[in-house]
C-alpha positions in Angstrom: 97.1 64.0 77.8 99.5 61.1 77.2 96.9 58.7 78.3 94.3 60.1 75.9 96.8 59.9 73.1 97.7 56.3 74.0 94.1 55.2 74.2 93.3 57.0 70.9 96.1 55.0 69.2 94.8 51.8 70.6 91.4 52.6 69.3 92.8 53.3 65.9 94.8 50.1 65.9 91.7 47.9 66.4 89.5 49.7 63.9 87.6 47.4 61.5 85.9 49.3 58.7 82.7 47.2 58.6 82.2 47.7 62.3 82.9 51.4 61.9 80.1 51.6 59.4 77.7 49.8 61.8 78.5 52.3 64.6 78.1 55.3 62.2 74.7 54.0 61.2 73.7 53.2 64.7 74.6 56.8 65.8 72.4 58.4 63.1 69.3 59.8 64.6 67.0 58.2 62.0 68.2 54.8 63.2 67.7 55.1 66.9 64.0 55.5 67.2 63.0 52.5 65.2 65.4 50.4 67.3 63.9 51.7 70.5 60.4 51.0 69.3 61.5 47.5 68.2 63.0 46.8 71.6 59.8 47.9 73.3 57.7 45.7 71.0 60.0 42.8 71.5 59.7 43.2 75.3 55.9 43.3 75.1 55.9 40.3 72.7 58.1 38.4 75.1 55.6 38.9 77.9 52.9 37.8 75.5 50.9 41.0 75.9 48.1 41.5 73.3 48.5 45.2 73.2 52.1 46.3 72.7 51.9 49.2 75.2 55.7 49.9 75.3 56.0 50.0 71.6 52.9 52.3 71.3 54.2 54.6 74.0 57.7 54.7 72.4 56.2 55.4 68.9 54.0 58.2 70.3 56.9 59.8 72.2 59.3 59.6 69.3 56.7 60.9 66.9 55.9 63.9 69.1 59.6 64.6 69.8 60.5 64.3 66.1 57.7 66.7 65.1 58.7 69.2 67.8 62.4 69.0 66.7 61.5 69.5 63.1 59.4 72.5 63.9 62.1 74.0 66.1 64.8 73.4 63.5 62.8 75.2 60.8 62.1 78.1 63.2 65.7 78.7 64.0 
């Protein structure tokens, strides 16, 4: 318990508001999937592939998951 408190205080002491905003935005669900798709596309582009398979797979998976989550949220 004391260690948790001490680590929390250290975290508060090094807080920098612009960086806090970056982490809050990065943790938002609407930010994560475009970043993952971009990483997949960048990986394919780096390998000089003509068809960005990783980006397409990521986009398809995220789209299907997003649709399913939306439907389930509305149901409950």
